[in-house]
C-alpha positions as CSV (number, residue, x, y, z in Angstrom):
1,X,20.5,-28.4,-14.7
2,X,21.1,-25.4,-17.0
3,X,18.8,-26.6,-19.7
4,X,15.6,-25.9,-17.7
5,X,16.3,-22.1,-17.7
6,X,16.9,-22.0,-21.4
7,X,13.6,-23.8,-22.1
8,X,11.7,-21.5,-19.8
9,X,13.2,-18.4,-21.5
10,X,11.8,-19.6,-24.8
11,X,8.2,-19.7,-23.5
12,X,5.8,-16.8,-24.4
13,X,2.6,-16.0,-22.7
14,X,0.1,-14.0,-24.8
15,X,-2.3,-11.8,-22.9
16,X,-4.9,-9.5,-24.4
17,X,-6.5,-6.4,-22.8
18,X,-9.9,-8.2,-23.1
19,X,-8.6,-10.9,-20.7
20,X,-7.4,-8.3,-18.1
21,X,-10.6,-6.2,-18.0
22,X,-13.7,-7.8,-16.4
23,X,-16.9,-8.0,-18.5
24,X,-18.8,-5.9,-16.0
25,X,-16.2,-3.1,-15.7
26,X,-17.6,0.4,-15.7
27,X,-15.5,1.4,-18.8
28,X,-16.8,-1.5,-20.8
29,X,-20.4,-0.4,-20.0
30,X,-19.6,3.2,-21.0
31,X,-18.1,1.9,-24.3
32,X,-21.1,-0.3,-24.9
33,X,-23.8,2.5,-24.4
34,X,-22.1,5.8,-25.4
35,X,-21.4,6.4,-29.0
36,X,-18.3,8.6,-29.3
37,X,-18.2,8.6,-33.1
38,X,-19.4,12.2,-33.4
39,X,-16.1,13.6,-31.9
40,X,-13.8,13.3,-34.9
41,X,-16.1,15.3,-37.0
42,X,-16.5,18.0,-34.3
43,X,-12.8,18.6,-34.0
44,X,-11.8,18.0,-37.7
45,X,-11.3,21.7,-38.3
46,X,-8.6,21.9,-35.6
47,X,-6.4,19.3,-37.2
48,X,-4.2,19.8,-40.3
49,X,-4.2,16.8,-42.7
50,X,-1.2,17.9,-44.8
51,X,1.1,19.9,-42.5
52,X,3.4,18.6,-39.8
53,X,3.5,15.3,-38.0
54,X,0.4,13.1,-37.8
55,X,-1.7,13.9,-34.8
56,X,-3.0,11.5,-32.1
57,X,-6.5,10.3,-32.6
58,X,-8.8,12.9,-31.0
59,X,-11.1,10.1,-29.9
60,X,-8.3,8.5,-27.9
61,X,-7.5,11.9,-26.3
62,X,-11.2,12.5,-25.4
63,X,-11.5,9.0,-23.9
64,X,-8.4,9.5,-21.8
65,X,-9.8,12.8,-20.4
66,X,-13.1,11.0,-19.8
67,X,-11.3,8.2,-17.8
68,X,-9.4,10.9,-15.9
69,X,-12.6,12.6,-14.9
70,X,-14.2,9.3,-13.7
71,X,-11.2,8.2,-11.7
72,X,-10.2,11.6,-10.4
73,X,-6.8,11.6,-12.2
74,X,-5.8,15.2,-12.6
75,X,-2.4,14.8,-14.1
76,X,-2.0,14.0,-17.8
77,X,1.2,12.0,-17.0
78,X,-0.6,9.9,-14.5
79,X,-3.4,9.4,-17.0
80,X,-1.0,8.2,-19.7
């Protein structure tokens, strides 16, 4: 009777983000057609490489703001 719960607790289900986001989703299309690789070079002068804590990737920050614009998310907390 009690063994069934223990067995179930030992199970793991692995899920990737690729499985959760449909292939035809707007953000997948944007990622496929827009090359954001120019951003790190444009903002490099604003980041210190040898002073303080490591910064967040500027590309991630830009994409977060991009998503916020598309979905009307005005709060950075909501966006995170």
